[in-house]
N, C-alpha and C positions, 0 to 999 in steps of 0.2 A: 595146630591152632596156637596162636600166640595169646595166651591167657591174659597177660598184662595189657596187651593192645586192646583186647575185647573189653576188659574191665575199665580201661581208660575211656574207651568209646562210650560205654554205657554210663559211666560217671559223668560224662560231658553232656548227656541228654537233659533237656528241660521239659517236664510235663506241662501241657498247656490246657488241660481240662477236658479234652476230647480224646476218644480212642477210635480212630478211623482204620480199623484193622483191614477190612476188605480193600479199601482204596490203597492203603499202604502196600499190601501184598501185590496188587495190580501194578503199581509203580515200580516196586522192587523187581518184579518179574520182567517188566519192560526194559529195565536197566541192565539185566544180566547179559553176558555174552551168549551168542547163539551156538557156540560149539564148546565141547568139553563138559566135564562134570561141574555142576553148579548147585548151590544150595541157598536157601533163604532161612535165616534164623530170626524168629519172631520173639521179641521180648515185649511183654505188655503188662500193664497194671490192672487190666480189667477186660470186660467184654466190649465188643464193637458198639459204640454209642452214637454213631452217626447215621443210623437209620437206613443203611444200604443192605442189600442182600448179602448173606454170608457166602464167602468163597468155599469151594470144595476143600476138604482137608488136605488133599494132595492132587494137584493138577499138573500134568506135564507142561513144561514150558517150551 
C-alpha cells in the first residue's frame, strides 16, 4: 500500500454533512473488478445518517 497516496486521497476529501455508508459500500462493490482479490477500505467520520438499512459487516462481492 502506498501510504502517501492514501493520505493524499483522504486529505482531498470534502465532508458534505451526510454519511451514506450503506449506499457508498454498494457503489464501491459495484465498481470493483469481478476477478482477483479486492478490498474496500471505509473511512468515515460517523454512523450512516441517510436512513437506509445497514449493510452486512462482510458481504462477498
